[in-house]
C-alpha positions as a LaTeX table, in Angstrom:
\begin{tabular}{lrrr}
\hline
Residue & $x$ (\AA) & $y$ (\AA) & $z$ (\AA) \\
\hline
Unk1 & 30.84 & 3.71 & $-9.27$ \\
Unk2 & 27.46 & 2.12 & $-9.98$ \\
Unk3 & 24.58 & 3.99 & $-8.36$ \\
Unk4 & 21.30 & 2.33 & $-7.38$ \\
Unk5 & 18.39 & 4.62 & $-6.52$ \\
Unk6 & 15.29 & 3.18 & $-4.86$ \\
Unk7 & 11.99 & 5.09 & $-4.87$ \\
Unk8 & 9.79 & 4.01 & $-1.99$ \\
Unk9 & 10.59 & 3.06 & 1.59 \\
Unk10 & 8.48 & 0.03 & 2.35 \\
Unk11 & 9.14 & $-3.69$ & 2.69 \\
Unk12 & 10.26 & $-4.23$ & $-0.92$ \\
Unk13 & 12.71 & $-1.30$ & $-0.78$ \\
Unk14 & 14.16 & $-2.39$ & 2.55 \\
Unk15 & 14.61 & $-5.96$ & 1.34 \\
Unk16 & 16.23 & $-4.78$ & $-1.88$ \\
Unk17 & 18.88 & $-2.56$ & $-0.30$ \\
Unk18 & 19.68 & $-5.08$ & 2.43 \\
Unk19 & 20.11 & $-7.82$ & $-0.18$ \\
Unk20 & 22.45 & $-5.64$ & $-2.25$ \\
Unk21 & 24.75 & $-5.03$ & 0.70 \\
Unk22 & 24.59 & $-8.63$ & 1.96 \\
Unk23 & 25.60 & $-9.84$ & $-1.50$ \\
Unk24 & 28.63 & $-7.55$ & $-1.57$ \\
Unk25 & 27.39 & $-4.68$ & $-3.73$ \\
Unk26 & 29.84 & $-1.82$ & $-3.20$ \\
Unk27 & 28.22 & 0.92 & $-5.27$ \\
Unk28 & 26.12 & 3.82 & $-4.10$ \\
Unk29 & 22.61 & 3.23 & $-2.78$ \\
Unk30 & 20.05 & 5.99 & $-2.24$ \\
Unk31 & 16.62 & 5.22 & $-0.77$ \\
Unk32 & 13.96 & 7.90 & $-1.19$ \\
Unk33 & 10.79 & 7.79 & 0.89 \\
Unk34 & 7.88 & 10.20 & 1.30 \\
Unk35 & 7.42 & 9.48 & 5.00 \\
Unk36 & 9.77 & 10.97 & 7.57 \\
Unk37 & 10.71 & 7.60 & 9.10 \\
Unk38 & 12.84 & 4.72 & 7.78 \\
Unk39 & 11.15 & 1.61 & 6.31 \\
Unk40 & 8.75 & $-0.02$ & 8.76 \\
Unk41 & 6.30 & $-2.91$ & 8.95 \\
Unk42 & 2.83 & $-1.89$ & 7.81 \\
Unk43 & 0.71 & $-4.81$ & 9.11 \\
Unk44 & 1.08 & $-3.80$ & 12.80 \\
Unk45 & $-0.30$ & $-0.31$ & 12.07 \\
Unk46 & $-3.88$ & $-1.53$ & 12.34 \\
Unk47 & $-3.11$ & $-4.04$ & 15.08 \\
Unk48 & $-0.22$ & $-3.88$ & 17.57 \\
Unk49 & 0.62 & $-0.20$ & 17.03 \\
Unk50 & $-2.97$ & 1.01 & 17.32 \\
Unk51 & $-3.53$ & $-1.19$ & 20.38 \\
Unk52 & $-0.43$ & 0.32 & 21.99 \\
Unk53 & 1.33 & $-3.05$ & 22.10 \\
Unk54 & 4.12 & $-2.10$ & 19.70 \\
Unk55 & 6.29 & 1.02 & 19.88 \\
Unk56 & 7.31 & 2.76 & 16.65 \\
Unk57 & 10.95 & 1.69 & 16.88 \\
Unk58 & 9.91 & $-1.96$ & 17.06 \\
Unk59 & 8.17 & $-1.58$ & 13.72 \\
Unk60 & 11.33 & $-0.44$ & 11.92 \\
Unk61 & 12.51 & $-3.16$ & 9.55 \\
Unk62 & 16.07 & $-2.24$ & 10.50 \\
Unk63 & 17.39 & 0.22 & 13.09 \\
Unk64 & 17.88 & 3.65 & 11.58 \\
Unk65 & 21.62 & 3.39 & 12.31 \\
Unk66 & 21.86 & 0.37 & 9.99 \\
Unk67 & 21.54 & 2.56 & 6.91 \\
Unk68 & 24.49 & 4.79 & 7.81 \\
Unk69 & 26.54 & 1.78 & 8.88 \\
Unk70 & 25.91 & 0.18 & 5.49 \\
Unk71 & 26.45 & 3.34 & 3.46 \\
Unk72 & 22.83 & 3.68 & 2.35 \\
Unk73 & 21.79 & 7.30 & 1.82 \\
Unk74 & 18.30 & 7.96 & 3.17 \\
Unk75 & 16.25 & 10.79 & 1.73 \\
Unk76 & 13.18 & 10.70 & 3.95 \\
Unk77 & 10.23 & 13.05 & 3.80 \\
Unk78 & 11.07 & 13.47 & 0.14 \\
Unk79 & 8.96 & 13.10 & $-2.99$ \\
Unk80 & 10.31 & 12.23 & $-6.43$ \\
Unk81 & 8.79 & 14.73 & $-8.83$ \\
Unk82 & 9.92 & 13.23 & $-12.14$ \\
Unk83 & 12.12 & 10.54 & $-13.65$ \\
Unk84 & 14.34 & 11.70 & $-16.53$ \\
Unk85 & 15.03 & 8.42 & $-18.31$ \\
Unk86 & 17.26 & 9.98 & $-20.97$ \\
Unk87 & 19.55 & 11.66 & $-18.42$ \\
Unk88 & 19.13 & 8.83 & $-15.89$ \\
Unk89 & 18.28 & 11.10 & $-13.00$ \\
Unk90 & 15.34 & 11.48 & $-10.65$ \\
Unk91 & 14.29 & 14.93 & $-9.50$ \\
Unk92 & 13.70 & 15.38 & $-5.77$ \\
Unk93 & 12.80 & 19.01 & $-5.23$ \\
Unk94 & 15.68 & 21.02 & $-6.72$ \\
Unk95 & 18.06 & 18.06 & $-6.57$ \\
Unk96 & 18.82 & 15.72 & $-9.47$ \\
Unk97 & 19.86 & 12.28 & $-8.19$ \\
Unk98 & 21.72 & 10.20 & $-10.80$ \\
Unk99 & 21.22 & 6.46 & $-11.21$ \\
Unk100 & 22.59 & 3.54 & $-13.15$ \\
Unk101 & 19.79 & 1.33 & $-11.87$ \\
Unk102 & 16.47 & 2.70 & $-10.63$ \\
Unk103 & 14.13 & 0.50 & $-8.55$ \\
Unk104 & 10.49 & 1.49 & $-8.13$ \\
Unk105 & 9.14 & 0.16 & $-4.83$ \\
Unk106 & 6.27 & 2.61 & $-4.54$ \\
Unk107 & 3.80 & 0.14 & $-3.03$ \\
Unk108 & 0.10 & 0.80 & $-3.19$ \\
Unk109 & $-2.43$ & 3.48 & $-2.33$ \\
Unk110 & $-5.67$ & 2.89 & $-0.40$ \\
Unk111 & $-8.88$ & 3.47 & $-2.28$ \\
Unk112 & $-10.91$ & 6.38 & $-0.87$ \\
Unk113 & $-14.63$ & 7.02 & $-0.87$ \\
Unk114 & $-15.77$ & 9.66 & $-3.37$ \\
Unk115 & $-16.28$ & 13.17 & $-2.05$ \\
Unk116 & $-19.76$ & 13.06 & $-3.58$ \\
Unk117 & $-20.88$ & 10.60 & $-0.88$ \\
Unk118 & $-19.03$ & 12.28 & 1.98 \\
Unk119 & $-15.62$ & 10.69 & 1.57 \\
Unk120 & $-13.91$ & 14.04 & 2.18 \\
Unk121 & $-15.50$ & 14.63 & 5.59 \\
Unk122 & $-13.22$ & 14.81 & 8.62 \\
Unk123 & $-13.15$ & 11.53 & 10.51 \\
Unk124 & $-13.25$ & 9.37 & 7.37 \\
Unk125 & $-9.99$ & 7.46 & 7.55 \\
Unk126 & $-7.92$ & 4.81 & 5.80 \\
Unk127 & $-5.16$ & 2.68 & 7.33 \\
Unk128 & $-2.00$ & 2.65 & 5.24 \\
Unk129 & 0.63 & 4.87 & 6.81 \\
Unk130 & 1.93 & 5.81 & 10.23 \\
Unk131 & 0.15 & 9.16 & 9.88 \\
Unk132 & $-3.14$ & 7.33 & 9.24 \\
Unk133 & $-2.75$ & 5.26 & 12.41 \\
Unk134 & $-1.76$ & 8.33 & 14.43 \\
Unk135 & $-4.87$ & 10.18 & 13.20 \\
Unk136 & $-7.05$ & 7.24 & 14.23 \\
Unk137 & $-5.61$ & 6.70 & 17.70 \\
Unk138 & $-7.33$ & 9.62 & 19.52 \\
Unk139 & $-10.69$ & 8.59 & 18.01 \\
Unk140 & $-10.46$ & 5.02 & 19.28 \\
Unk141 & $-12.03$ & 5.62 & 22.68 \\
Unk142 & $-14.21$ & 3.16 & 24.51 \\
Unk143 & $-17.88$ & 3.58 & 23.68 \\
Unk144 & $-17.31$ & 5.51 & 20.43 \\
Unk145 & $-19.23$ & 4.40 & 17.36 \\
Unk146 & $-17.23$ & 3.41 & 14.30 \\
Unk147 & $-18.44$ & 2.35 & 10.88 \\
Unk148 & $-16.10$ & 0.17 & 8.87 \\
Unk149 & $-16.72$ & 0.09 & 5.13 \\
Unk150 & $-15.41$ & $-3.09$ & 3.51 \\
Unk151 & $-15.29$ & $-6.71$ & 4.62 \\
Unk152 & $-11.88$ & $-7.70$ & 3.31 \\
Unk153 & $-8.88$ & $-8.38$ & 5.51 \\
Unk154 & $-8.15$ & $-4.69$ & 6.10 \\
Unk155 & $-11.69$ & $-4.01$ & 7.27 \\
Unk156 & $-11.92$ & $-7.13$ & 9.40 \\
Unk157 & $-8.60$ & $-6.45$ & 11.13 \\
Unk158 & $-9.72$ & $-2.89$ & 11.87 \\
Unk159 & $-12.99$ & $-4.23$ & 13.26 \\
Unk160 & $-11.15$ & $-6.64$ & 15.55 \\
Unk161 & $-8.93$ & $-3.89$ & 16.97 \\
Unk162 & $-11.84$ & $-1.48$ & 17.40 \\
Unk163 & $-13.85$ & $-4.15$ & 19.21 \\
Unk164 & $-10.92$ & $-4.97$ & 21.51 \\
Unk165 & $-10.65$ & $-1.27$ & 22.36 \\
Unk166 & $-14.29$ & $-1.22$ & 23.45 \\
Unk167 & $-15.81$ & 0.64 & 20.52 \\
Unk168 & $-19.27$ & $-0.03$ & 19.10 \\
Unk169 & $-18.45$ & $-1.48$ & 15.68 \\
Unk170 & $-20.62$ & $-1.75$ & 12.58 \\
Unk171 & $-19.09$ & $-3.27$ & 9.45 \\
Unk172 & $-20.81$ & $-3.16$ & 6.06 \\
Unk173 & $-19.85$ & $-5.25$ & 3.04 \\
Unk174 & $-21.64$ & $-4.63$ & $-0.25$ \\
Unk175 & $-20.93$ & $-8.14$ & $-1.56$ \\
Unk176 & $-22.98$ & $-11.14$ & $-0.49$ \\
Unk177 & $-20.39$ & $-12.16$ & 2.08 \\
Unk178 & $-17.20$ & $-10.93$ & 3.72 \\
Unk179 & $-13.94$ & $-12.03$ & 2.08 \\
Unk180 & $-15.90$ & $-12.97$ & $-1.05$ \\
Unk181 & $-13.10$ & $-11.96$ & $-3.44$ \\
Unk182 & $-10.32$ & $-13.85$ & $-1.65$ \\
Unk183 & $-11.69$ & $-16.79$ & 0.33 \\
Unk184 & $-14.18$ & $-19.66$ & 0.32 \\
Unk185 & $-17.63$ & $-19.49$ & 1.91 \\
Unk186 & $-16.27$ & $-21.74$ & 4.68 \\
Unk187 & $-13.62$ & $-19.17$ & 5.60 \\
Unk188 & $-16.17$ & $-16.36$ & 5.39 \\
Unk189 & $-18.47$ & $-18.30$ & 7.72 \\
Unk190 & $-15.65$ & $-18.82$ & 10.22 \\
Unk191 & $-14.73$ & $-15.15$ & 10.43 \\
Unk192 & $-18.33$ & $-13.95$ & 10.39 \\
Unk193 & $-19.03$ & $-16.04$ & 13.48 \\
Unk194 & $-15.80$ & $-14.84$ & 15.10 \\
Unk195 & $-16.68$ & $-11.17$ & 14.70 \\
Unk196 & $-20.28$ & $-11.60$ & 15.74 \\
Unk197 & $-19.13$ & $-13.39$ & 18.89 \\
Unk198 & $-17.19$ & $-10.21$ & 19.74 \\
Unk199 & $-20.20$ & $-7.97$ & 19.30 \\
Unk200 & $-19.53$ & $-6.61$ & 15.81 \\
Unk201 & $-22.70$ & $-5.61$ & 13.92 \\
Unk202 & $-21.72$ & $-7.23$ & 10.63 \\
Unk203 & $-23.97$ & $-6.51$ & 7.65 \\
Unk204 & $-23.36$ & $-8.33$ & 4.36 \\
Unk205 & $-25.04$ & $-7.45$ & 1.09 \\
Unk206 & $-25.31$ & $-3.95$ & 2.52 \\
Unk207 & $-23.55$ & $-0.99$ & 0.96 \\
Unk208 & $-23.03$ & 2.65 & 1.80 \\
Unk209 & $-25.30$ & 5.24 & 0.19 \\
Unk210 & $-23.59$ & 8.27 & 1.71 \\
Unk211 & $-21.96$ & 9.71 & 4.79 \\
Unk212 & $-23.43$ & 12.77 & 6.43 \\
Unk213 & $-22.18$ & 15.51 & 8.70 \\
Unk214 & $-21.21$ & 19.17 & 8.92 \\
Unk215 & $-17.45$ & 19.17 & 8.48 \\
Unk216 & $-16.96$ & 16.01 & 10.55 \\
Unk217 & $-18.77$ & 12.79 & 9.75 \\
Unk218 & $-21.68$ & 12.09 & 12.07 \\
Unk219 & $-23.92$ & 9.65 & 10.23 \\
Unk220 & $-24.31$ & 7.12 & 7.44 \\
Unk221 & $-27.14$ & 6.05 & 5.16 \\
Unk222 & $-27.01$ & 2.41 & 4.06 \\
Unk223 & $-28.52$ & 0.56 & 1.11 \\
Unk224 & $-30.76$ & $-1.48$ & 3.43 \\
Unk225 & $-32.59$ & 1.75 & 4.23 \\
Unk226 & $-31.14$ & 2.15 & 7.72 \\
Unk227 & $-29.18$ & 5.08 & 9.12 \\
Unk228 & $-26.38$ & 5.07 & 11.67 \\
Unk229 & $-24.96$ & 7.63 & 14.06 \\
Unk230 & $-21.16$ & 7.41 & 13.87 \\
Unk231 & $-18.19$ & 9.13 & 15.44 \\
Unk232 & $-15.77$ & 8.13 & 12.70 \\
Unk233 & $-15.41$ & 5.84 & 9.69 \\
Unk234 & $-12.65$ & 3.48 & 8.60 \\
Unk235 & $-12.54$ & 2.75 & 4.87 \\
Unk236 & $-11.16$ & $-0.63$ & 3.83 \\
Unk237 & $-12.26$ & $-1.02$ & 0.21 \\
Unk238 & $-8.98$ & $-2.16$ & $-1.28$ \\
Unk239 & $-5.77$ & $-0.72$ & $-2.60$ \\
Unk240 & $-4.41$ & 0.24 & $-6.02$ \\
Unk241 & $-0.83$ & 0.01 & $-7.27$ \\
Unk242 & 1.07 & 3.28 & $-6.85$ \\
Unk243 & 2.21 & 3.49 & $-10.46$ \\
Unk244 & 1.67 & 7.15 & $-11.33$ \\
Unk245 & 5.36 & 8.07 & $-11.31$ \\
Unk246 & 6.08 & 5.17 & $-13.68$ \\
Unk247 & 3.18 & 6.04 & $-15.95$ \\
Unk248 & 4.32 & 9.68 & $-16.14$ \\
Unk249 & 7.79 & 8.44 & $-17.09$ \\
Unk250 & 6.31 & 6.48 & $-20.00$ \\
Unk251 & 6.88 & 2.98 & $-18.62$ \\
Unk252 & 4.52 & 0.16 & $-19.59$ \\
Unk253 & 1.58 & $-0.24$ & $-17.19$ \\
Unk254 & $-0.54$ & $-3.37$ & $-16.86$ \\
Unk255 & $-2.37$ & $-3.67$ & $-13.51$ \\
Unk256 & 0.63 & $-1.91$ & $-11.99$ \\
Unk257 & 4.13 & $-1.33$ & $-13.29$ \\
Unk258 & 4.70 & $-4.07$ & $-15.85$ \\
Unk259 & 7.90 & $-6.05$ & $-15.33$ \\
Unk260 & 9.38 & $-9.17$ & $-16.89$ \\
Unk261 & 10.25 & $-12.36$ & $-15.02$ \\
Unk262 & 13.46 & $-10.74$ & $-13.74$ \\
Unk263 & 11.69 & $-7.64$ & $-12.37$ \\
Unk264 & 12.79 & $-5.30$ & $-15.17$ \\
Unk265 & 10.40 & $-2.70$ & $-16.60$ \\
Unk266 & 10.12 & $-1.61$ & $-20.24$ \\
Unk267 & 13.26 & 0.48 & $-19.57$ \\
Unk268 & 16.23 & $-1.85$ & $-19.05$ \\
Unk269 & 17.72 & 0.46 & $-16.39$ \\
Unk270 & 14.52 & 0.56 & $-14.31$ \\
Unk271 & 13.13 & $-2.21$ & $-12.09$ \\
Unk272 & 10.03 & $-2.58$ & $-9.93$ \\
Unk273 & 9.12 & $-4.74$ & $-6.94$ \\
Unk274 & 6.31 & $-5.24$ & $-4.45$ \\
Unk275 & 2.67 & $-4.16$ & $-4.51$ \\
Unk276 & 3.25 & $-1.74$ & $-7.40$ \\
Unk277 & 4.66 & $-4.34$ & $-9.81$ \\
Unk278 & 2.84 & $-6.81$ & $-12.06$ \\
Unk279 & 4.85 & $-9.79$ & $-13.27$ \\
Unk280 & 4.26 & $-12.67$ & $-15.72$ \\
Unk281 & 1.94 & $-15.37$ & $-14.41$ \\
Unk282 & 0.30 & $-18.41$ & $-15.93$ \\
Unk283 & $-2.59$ & $-16.31$ & $-17.26$ \\
Unk284 & $-0.80$ & $-13.05$ & $-18.03$ \\
Unk285 & 0.47 & $-10.27$ & $-15.80$ \\
Unk286 & $-0.40$ & $-10.71$ & $-12.14$ \\
Unk287 & 0.16 & $-8.70$ & $-8.98$ \\
Unk288 & 0.36 & $-9.80$ & $-5.35$ \\
Unk289 & $-0.30$ & $-7.59$ & $-2.35$ \\
Unk290 & 1.64 & $-9.21$ & 0.47 \\
Unk291 & 4.69 & $-8.88$ & 2.67 \\
Unk292 & 6.08 & $-12.13$ & 1.27 \\
Unk293 & 5.86 & $-10.91$ & $-2.30$ \\
Unk294 & 7.51 & $-7.60$ & $-1.39$ \\
Unk295 & 10.43 & $-9.40$ & 0.25 \\
Unk296 & 10.87 & $-11.92$ & $-2.54$ \\
Unk297 & 10.62 & $-9.39$ & $-5.37$ \\
Unk298 & 12.93 & $-6.94$ & $-3.62$ \\
Unk299 & 15.57 & $-9.63$ & $-3.26$ \\
Unk300 & 15.01 & $-10.78$ & $-6.87$ \\
Unk301 & 15.64 & $-7.28$ & $-8.22$ \\
Unk302 & 18.75 & $-6.88$ & $-6.06$ \\
Unk303 & 20.15 & $-10.16$ & $-7.36$ \\
Unk304 & 19.44 & $-9.22$ & $-10.96$ \\
Unk305 & 20.94 & $-5.75$ & $-10.60$ \\
Unk306 & 24.08 & $-7.68$ & $-9.68$ \\
Unk307 & 23.77 & $-9.83$ & $-12.80$ \\
Unk308 & 22.11 & $-13.00$ & $-11.52$ \\
Unk309 & 19.56 & $-13.16$ & $-14.38$ \\
Unk310 & 17.16 & $-14.97$ & $-12.04$ \\
Unk311 & 13.47 & $-15.42$ & $-12.83$ \\
Unk312 & 10.75 & $-14.93$ & $-10.23$ \\
Unk313 & 9.28 & $-18.07$ & $-8.70$ \\
Unk314 & 6.25 & $-17.06$ & $-6.67$ \\
Unk315 & 5.68 & $-18.74$ & $-3.33$ \\
Unk316 & 2.56 & $-16.94$ & $-2.11$ \\
Unk317 & 1.90 & $-16.68$ & 1.60 \\
Unk318 & $-0.21$ & $-14.27$ & 3.61 \\
Unk319 & $-1.48$ & $-13.82$ & 7.13 \\
Unk320 & $-4.09$ & $-11.95$ & 9.14 \\
Unk321 & $-4.47$ & $-11.49$ & 12.90 \\
Unk322 & $-8.00$ & $-11.02$ & 14.23 \\
Unk323 & $-8.71$ & $-11.25$ & 17.99 \\
Unk324 & $-6.93$ & $-14.42$ & 19.16 \\
Unk325 & $-7.02$ & $-16.05$ & 15.72 \\
Unk326 & $-4.00$ & $-16.16$ & 13.45 \\
Unk327 & $-4.97$ & $-16.90$ & 9.88 \\
Unk328 & $-2.13$ & $-18.17$ & 7.69 \\
Unk329 & $-2.60$ & $-18.64$ & 3.96 \\
Unk330 & $-0.39$ & $-20.53$ & 1.52 \\
Unk331 & $-0.82$ & $-20.66$ & $-2.25$ \\
Unk332 & $-3.38$ & $-19.02$ & $-4.53$ \\
Unk333 & $-6.91$ & $-20.39$ & $-4.57$ \\
Unk334 & $-7.83$ & $-19.08$ & $-8.04$ \\
Unk335 & $-9.87$ & $-21.68$ & $-9.89$ \\
Unk336 & $-10.75$ & $-23.90$ & $-6.91$ \\
Unk337 & $-13.82$ & $-26.10$ & $-7.19$ \\
Unk338 & $-13.71$ & $-27.85$ & $-3.83$ \\
Unk339 & $-12.83$ & $-26.94$ & $-0.26$ \\
Unk340 & $-11.84$ & $-29.65$ & 2.19 \\
Unk341 & $-12.32$ & $-28.73$ & 5.84 \\
Unk342 & $-9.93$ & $-30.25$ & 8.37 \\
Unk343 & $-11.14$ & $-29.76$ & 11.93 \\
Unk344 & $-9.35$ & $-31.40$ & 14.83 \\
Unk345 & $-11.33$ & $-29.56$ & 17.47 \\
Unk346 & $-8.41$ & $-27.40$ & 18.58 \\
Unk347 & $-7.38$ & $-26.29$ & 15.07 \\
Unk348 & $-9.04$ & $-25.80$ & 11.71 \\
Unk349 & $-7.85$ & $-25.47$ & 8.12 \\
Unk350 & $-9.53$ & $-25.13$ & 4.72 \\
Unk351 & $-7.78$ & $-26.82$ & 1.76 \\
Unk352 & $-8.56$ & $-25.58$ & $-1.76$ \\
Unk353 & $-8.56$ & $-28.08$ & $-4.63$ \\
Unk354 & $-9.09$ & $-27.83$ & $-8.38$ \\
Unk355 & $-10.03$ & $-31.38$ & $-9.21$ \\
Unk356 & $-7.39$ & $-33.45$ & $-7.45$ \\
Unk357 & $-4.80$ & $-30.63$ & $-7.39$ \\
Unk358 & $-4.10$ & $-28.79$ & $-4.14$ \\
Unk359 & $-3.96$ & $-25.05$ & $-4.78$ \\
Unk360 & $-3.97$ & $-23.32$ & $-1.40$ \\
Unk361 & $-5.07$ & $-23.49$ & 2.21 \\
Unk362 & $-6.35$ & $-21.22$ & 4.97 \\
Unk363 & $-5.15$ & $-22.27$ & 8.44 \\
Unk364 & $-6.79$ & $-20.79$ & 11.53 \\
Unk365 & $-4.57$ & $-21.19$ & 14.61 \\
Unk366 & $-3.08$ & $-24.23$ & 12.89 \\
Unk367 & 0.58 & $-23.54$ & 12.23 \\
Unk368 & 1.32 & $-27.19$ & 11.55 \\
Unk369 & $-1.27$ & $-27.45$ & 8.78 \\
Unk370 & 0.04 & $-24.22$ & 7.29 \\
Unk371 & 3.66 & $-25.38$ & 7.19 \\
Unk372 & 2.79 & $-28.80$ & 5.77 \\
Unk373 & 0.38 & $-27.34$ & 3.22 \\
Unk374 & 2.90 & $-24.71$ & 2.13 \\
Unk375 & 5.56 & $-27.37$ & 1.56 \\
Unk376 & 3.13 & $-29.56$ & $-0.37$ \\
Unk377 & 2.08 & $-26.69$ & $-2.64$ \\
Unk378 & 5.65 & $-25.59$ & $-3.31$ \\
Unk379 & 6.62 & $-29.20$ & $-4.12$ \\
Unk380 & 3.63 & $-29.63$ & $-6.43$ \\
Unk381 & 2.21 & $-32.46$ & $-4.32$ \\
Unk382 & $-1.52$ & $-33.00$ & $-3.81$ \\
Unk383 & $-2.57$ & $-35.35$ & $-1.02$ \\
Unk384 & $-5.87$ & $-37.16$ & $-1.30$ \\
Unk385 & $-8.67$ & $-34.89$ & $-0.04$ \\
Unk386 & $-10.01$ & $-37.74$ & 2.08 \\
Unk387 & $-6.69$ & $-38.02$ & 3.90 \\
Unk388 & $-6.59$ & $-34.28$ & 4.56 \\
Unk389 & $-10.15$ & $-34.25$ & 5.86 \\
Unk390 & $-9.57$ & $-37.13$ & 8.29 \\
Unk391 & $-8.48$ & $-35.61$ & 11.64 \\
Unk392 & $-6.70$ & $-38.87$ & 12.44 \\
Unk393 & $-4.28$ & $-38.37$ & 9.54 \\
Unk394 & $-0.81$ & $-37.34$ & 10.70 \\
Unk395 & $-0.06$ & $-34.21$ & 8.69 \\
Unk396 & 3.65 & $-34.98$ & 8.26 \\
Unk397 & 2.70 & $-38.25$ & 6.62 \\
Unk398 & 1.17 & $-36.25$ & 3.77 \\
Unk399 & 4.64 & $-35.02$ & 2.82 \\
Unk400 & 5.85 & $-38.58$ & 2.28 \\
Unk401 & 2.90 & $-39.71$ & 0.18 \\
\hline
\end{tabular}
């Protein structure tokens, strides 16, 4: 019997094992996760779960009973110590789990602040796991003072939730503007105004010098010379691929676990999918940090374990929920030289062009623009910027042009 072992219990892992069973794979499947719960959605951790709008069971990607019903062995609360590639086993404690195919779906790890600037003080938190959200929940009391370090999507989503819970929120971003690495100035302007309208003290071009406190964080010194009194700190300064287990096993690493177009690592029996994996792109190995990528890569690896020999075709999409705004993103804006703003009064979208080529769009509470733009990008079609910008243009007409 062919045995598939999956290390990691996030979106990519869940998608992979579900795809194997739905495609008729009859071999053994073992899913090993470090957390004590089955695979769950991570995006709601810093939103619906923390707000109390979503119970834990609703976050499960599949009911726990599904795994037993589909003959998937769960080893939860378990850490893989080593991969023995020669013997084709992974070591979990004293147990050696054999594999014919091994899939690494280890995800990513949040970046932490250095201990030298107070990053190891109590009350300095990241948001990545259920335990992180549970540690944050008792601190999120109305009137408390929270400092958020980082103006990317993680930091901004945390700021929105903290503001909705009645906390006094200060957010610092060392770069010139929030979202500088991932979005246009127009999108940064939109979300800056949104957060300021909800009372967030948003400081751009302002970094953290150090955190202070005796045991528990109580203050912060900033690069603008100011100091803050804080009750706790949320760190949102990015994530890094969780590739240590692969590196220790001697697999090729290149901005994550290096895989080919089929999702296979430098060992033909080992695959990787999701945040941890870098795959061939137009300009070399690339890595995407998104739910969509985790799903698509997980399903790709499952298909190829079953012999499909299918290459990855990326269809990037992302989203972010902040206050009553749903941001939906399609495509990759790398290399854009023009942003076309479409504003109908009730909805707004930003369309990224390189010359006359449509690359991506950001849609704020504009599901129709998102769906049309996504279809255009996937079809390789680029409507005239003037047509996009004109609020009188019927979006569906762009698909027929």
